[in-house]
C-alpha positions in Angstrom: 90.7 98.8 -191.1 89.0 98.9 -194.5 86.6 101.7 -195.4 83.1 101.5 -196.7 84.5 102.6 -200.1 87.1 99.8 -200.1 84.3 97.3 -199.4 82.2 98.7 -202.2 85.0 98.2 -204.6 86.0 94.8 -203.4 82.5 93.3 -203.3 81.0 95.5 -206.1 78.1 96.6 -204.0 76.6 100.0 -203.1 77.5 102.0 -200.0 73.9 101.3 -198.7 74.3 97.6 -199.1 77.7 97.5 -197.4 76.3 99.6 -194.5 73.2 97.3 -194.1 75.4 94.2 -194.0 77.8 95.8 -191.5 75.0 96.7 -189.2 73.6 93.1 -189.4 77.0 91.7 -188.5 77.4 94.2 -185.7 73.9 93.3 -184.3 74.9 89.6 -184.5 78.1 90.0 -182.6 76.5 91.8 -179.7 73.6 89.4 -179.5 73.5 87.4 -176.3 73.8 84.0 -177.9 77.0 85.0 -179.8 78.5 87.1 -177.1 78.1 84.5 -174.4 79.5 81.7 -176.6 82.5 83.5 -178.2 83.5 86.5 -176.1 85.7 85.5 -173.1 87.2 88.3 -171.0 90.4 87.7 -169.1 90.2 87.2 -165.3 89.9 90.4 -163.3 93.1 89.8 -161.4 95.3 89.2 -164.6 97.5 92.2 -165.5 99.6 91.7 -168.6 103.3 91.5 -167.9 104.1 94.3 -170.3 101.9 96.7 -168.3 102.9 95.3 -164.9 106.6 95.7 -165.6 106.5 99.3 -167.0 106.0 102.1 -164.4 104.8 104.3 -167.3 101.8 102.0 -168.0 101.0 100.3 -164.7 99.3 103.1 -162.7 97.1 104.0 -165.6 96.3 100.7 -167.3 96.3 98.2 -164.4 92.5 97.8 -164.6 92.3 97.9 -168.4 90.6 94.8 -169.9 91.5 95.6 -173.5 91.3 98.3 -176.2 89.0 98.7 -179.2 90.0 101.5 -181.6 91.9 103.3 -178.9 89.1 103.2 -176.4 90.3 101.5 -173.2 87.8 99.1 -171.5 
């Protein structure tokens, strides 16, 4: 949840350097060797109990695998 400016201050580096490092880390996390080794999605038939028990959530989120920054996957 930190901003680029927070990282600049914390690591005492420029905005350009922070952006370059962030993009390198992002590229690494989506690379096949990293993704296949460390990212494990839950089984397709598993619906979390909180969603399953609440009629307000179940019809809308029954096929949701997760959420990243409010984007449902």
